[in-house]
C-alpha positions in Angstrom: 202.2 -111.4 -158.3 204.9 -110.1 -160.6 207.6 -111.3 -158.2 206.0 -114.7 -157.8 205.8 -115.1 -161.6 209.5 -114.1 -162.0 210.6 -116.6 -159.3 208.6 -119.4 -161.0 210.1 -118.5 -164.4 213.5 -118.6 -162.8 212.8 -122.1 -161.5 212.0 -123.2 -165.0 215.2 -121.5 -166.3 217.3 -123.2 -163.5 215.8 -126.6 -164.3 216.3 -126.3 -168.1 219.8 -124.8 -167.9 221.0 -127.4 -165.3 219.6 -130.2 -167.3 221.2 -129.0 -170.5 224.6 -128.3 -169.0 224.7 -131.7 -167.3 223.7 -133.5 -170.5 226.3 -131.6 -172.5 229.3 -132.0 -170.3 228.7 -134.9 -167.9 228.5 -138.5 -169.1 225.1 -140.1 -168.8 226.0 -142.6 -166.0 226.6 -139.8 -163.5 222.9 -138.7 -163.9 221.5 -142.1 -163.1 220.4 -142.9 -159.5 222.4 -145.5 -157.6 220.9 -148.9 -156.9 218.5 -148.8 -154.0 218.0 -145.0 -154.1 214.2 -144.5 -154.5 214.5 -140.7 -154.8 212.6 -139.3 -157.8 215.1 -137.5 -159.9 212.6 -135.1 -161.5 211.1 -134.1 -158.1 214.5 -133.7 -156.5 215.7 -131.4 -159.4 212.5 -129.3 -159.1 213.1 -128.9 -155.4 216.7 -127.8 -156.0 215.6 -125.4 -158.7 213.0 -123.8 -156.4 215.3 -123.5 -153.4 218.1 -122.0 -155.3 215.8 -119.7 -157.3 214.4 -118.3 -154.1 217.9 -117.5 -152.7 219.0 -115.9 -156.0 215.8 -113.8 -156.2 216.5 -112.7 -152.6 220.0 -111.6 -153.5 218.9 -109.7 -156.6 216.0 -108.0 -154.8 218.3 -106.8 -152.0 221.3 -105.9 -154.2 222.9 -102.5 -154.1 224.0 -102.7 -157.7 222.7 -103.9 -161.1 223.9 -104.6 -164.6 227.1 -106.5 -165.2 228.4 -105.9 -161.7 225.3 -107.7 -160.3 225.7 -110.5 -162.8 229.3 -111.0 -162.0 228.7 -111.0 -158.3 225.9 -113.6 -158.6 228.2 -115.8 -160.7 231.1 -115.6 -158.3 228.7 -116.3 -155.3 226.8 -119.1 -157.0 229.8 -120.8 -158.7 231.9 -120.3 -155.6 229.5 -122.0 -153.2 228.0 -124.7 -155.5 231.2 -125.7 -157.3 234.5 -124.3 -156.1 234.0 -124.9 -152.4 232.2 -128.3 -152.9 234.6 -129.7 -155.5 237.6 -128.9 -153.4 236.5 -131.6 -151.0 235.6 -133.9 -153.9 239.1 -133.7 -155.2 240.5 -134.6 -151.8 238.1 -137.2 -150.5 236.6 -138.9 -153.5 239.5 -140.6 -155.1 237.7 -143.2 -157.3 236.1 -140.7 -159.8 236.4 -141.7 -163.5 239.2 -140.0 -165.2 238.3 -136.5 -166.3 235.0 -136.6 -164.5 235.8 -133.8 -162.0 236.9 -131.4 -164.7 233.7 -132.1 -166.6 231.6 -131.4 -163.5 233.4 -128.1 -162.9 233.0 -127.1 -166.6 229.3 -127.9 -166.5 228.7 -125.8 -163.4 230.9 -123.0 -164.8 228.7 -122.7 -167.9 225.5 -123.2 -166.0 226.4 -120.6 -163.3 227.4 -118.1 -166.0 224.2 -118.5 -168.0 221.9 -118.6 -165.0 223.4 -115.4 -163.4 223.0 -113.5 -166.6 219.4 -114.6 -167.2 218.4 -114.0 -163.6 219.6 -110.4 -163.9 217.6 -109.9 -167.1 214.5 -111.6 -165.7 214.4 -109.3 -162.6 214.8 -106.1 -164.6 218.3 -105.4 -163.3 220.0 -105.2 -166.8 220.8 -101.5 -166.7 223.7 -100.4 -164.5 222.6 -98.1 -161.7 224.5 -95.5 -159.7 224.5 -97.8 -156.7 227.7 -98.9 -155.1 228.9 -101.9 -153.2 228.9 -101.8 -149.4 232.4 -101.2 -148.0 233.7 -103.1 -145.0 235.8 -100.7 -143.0 238.5 -102.5 -141.0 242.1 -101.9 -140.3 244.8 -104.4 -141.3 245.1 -105.7 -137.7 241.3 -106.0 -137.5 241.2 -108.0 -140.7 244.0 -110.4 -139.5 242.3 -111.0 -136.1 238.9 -111.6 -137.7 240.2 -113.9 -140.4 242.3 -115.9 -137.9 239.2 -116.3 -135.8 237.0 -117.3 -138.8 239.5 -120.0 -139.9 239.7 -121.4 -136.4 235.9 -121.4 -135.9 235.3 -123.1 -139.2 237.7 -125.9 -138.2 235.8 -126.4 -135.0 232.4 -126.3 -136.7 233.5 -128.6 -139.6 234.8 -131.4 -137.4 232.1 -131.1 -134.8 229.2 -131.3 -137.2 231.1 -133.8 -139.4 231.5 -136.1 -136.5 228.1 -135.9 -134.8 225.9 -135.6 -137.9 227.9 -137.6 -140.5 230.7 -139.7 -139.2 228.5 -141.2 -136.4 226.5 -142.8 -139.3 227.9 -146.3 -140.0 227.0 -145.9 -143.7 229.2 -142.8 -143.9 232.2 -144.6 -142.2 231.8 -147.6 -144.5 231.7 -145.3 -147.6 235.0 -143.6 -146.7 236.5 -146.8 -145.4 237.0 -145.3 -141.9 236.2 -146.2 -138.3 235.1 -144.5 -135.1 237.8 -144.6 -132.4 235.2 -143.8 -129.7 234.2 -140.2 -129.2 234.8 -136.8 -130.8 238.1 -136.0 -129.1 239.5 -139.4 -130.0 238.4 -138.9 -133.6 239.9 -135.4 -133.8 243.2 -136.7 -132.3 243.2 -139.5 -135.0 242.7 -136.9 -137.7 245.5 -134.7 -136.5 247.8 -137.8 -136.2 247.0 -139.5 -139.4 246.1 -136.5 -141.6 247.8 -133.4 -140.1 247.2 -131.4 -143.2 243.4 -131.7 -143.0 242.8 -129.1 -140.2 245.0 -126.7 -142.2 243.1 -127.5 -145.3 239.8 -126.7 -143.6 241.3 -123.5 -142.0 242.0 -122.3 -145.6 238.5 -123.3 -146.6 237.2 -121.2 -143.8 239.0 -118.2 -145.2 237.7 -118.9 -148.7 234.2 -119.1 -147.2 234.9 -115.6 -145.7 235.8 -114.3 -149.1 232.5 -115.4 -150.6 230.7 -114.0 -147.6 232.3 -110.7 -148.3 230.9 -110.7 -151.8 227.4 -111.1 -150.4 228.0 -108.6 -147.6 229.1 -106.0 -150.2 226.1 -106.8 -152.4 223.2 -107.0 -150.0 221.5 -103.8 -148.8 219.7 -103.9 -145.5 220.3 -104.3 -141.7 222.9 -106.7 -140.5 220.4 -109.5 -139.9 219.2 -109.3 -143.5 222.9 -109.7 -144.5 223.2 -112.6 -142.1 220.2 -114.3 -143.6 221.5 -113.7 -147.1 224.9 -115.3 -146.3 223.6 -118.2 -144.3 220.9 -119.1 -146.8 223.4 -118.8 -149.7 225.8 -121.1 -147.9 223.3 -123.7 -146.7 220.9 -123.8 -149.7 223.3 -123.4 -152.7 225.7 -126.1 -151.5 223.6 -128.5 -149.6 220.5 -128.6 -151.9 222.6 -130.4 -154.5 222.6 -133.4 -152.2 218.8 -133.8 -152.8 219.6 -135.1 -156.2 220.4 -138.8 -156.5 224.0 -139.5 -157.1 225.4 -142.8 -158.4 228.7 -142.1 -156.7 227.2 -141.7 -153.2 224.6 -144.0 -151.5 221.4 -142.3 -150.4 222.2 -142.8 -146.7 225.6 -141.0 -147.1 224.1 -138.3 -149.3 221.3 -137.4 -146.8 223.8 -137.5 -143.9 226.0 -135.0 -145.6 222.9 -133.0 -146.5 222.0 -132.5 -142.9 225.6 -131.9 -141.9 226.4 -129.3 -144.5 223.0 -127.5 -144.3 223.2 -126.9 -140.6 226.9 -126.2 -140.3 226.9 -123.8 -143.3 223.8 -122.0 -142.0 225.4 -121.5 -138.6 228.8 -120.5 -140.0 227.1 -118.0 -142.3 225.6 -116.2 -139.4 228.9 -116.3 -137.4 230.7 -114.8 -140.4 228.4 -111.8 -140.5 228.6 -111.4 -136.8 232.4 -111.3 -137.0 232.7 -109.2 -140.2 229.7 -106.8 -139.7 228.2 -106.8 -136.3 231.4 -106.9 -134.3 232.2 -103.2 -134.3 235.7 -101.9 -133.3 235.8 -99.6 -130.4 234.7 -96.1 -131.3 233.5 -97.1 -134.8 229.8 -96.6 -135.4 229.4 -98.9 -138.4 231.6 -101.4 -140.2 229.5 -101.2 -143.4 229.4 -98.0 -145.3 226.4 -97.4 -147.7 224.3 -99.9 -145.7 220.9 -98.9 -144.2 
């Protein structure tokens, strides 16, 4: 009962802090639903608050550390997933944002993430620093290079595959980005490589950045490998994709929901694959990649 009450209180804190930071830093028109979007803003924000609060509570309850180290880890994970990784693509693909809007969005999420992480640690009684230590991922330099190269390559495949079949196949998405379907995944990928050869490289780098955030979660979460996998996949899928539940005047509802399905499924899958590669894939003769993990 105590845990349920803490989660519910965290939902309230999330809702209030998000609303305040948005009101302070983001101009009012951005918080207005687009024409034709019947989504209830209040209900959507409550859904986002609940989903993210459950994931944050899970990370805190399974954490190996407490105090400022836990707070900083939560901030880096939450801000990294919800803002840094998301707004990288906004900066590249959404070119018609009002001047200064992107920086305001980032500032809003920075303040919100910082306050939310600190209050969540206090709420769950993790204020005092413990003697616990972060998990250590024991890999050689060559093993790191092989795994990171594989991760970047796999992310490119997942990104373009899910992007094509779950988003680009939707006529509303193509119209929003002023694009067309050349007729099949291979043709589309060939068109991407020909017209924007930098894009696969950009996504390869994003795959490596996702791996860095996954490592933060792997080092933080205590438990068997599948618990770590669940923590990473839920963090990636929920923290980023749940924001698309909120009405957005810059993105029609059809486009928003298409990206919601695309990112939620692809990030969930990629989170599991990251843990399989970084944790479960054990070098020959090595009993465990993670030290301090039970």
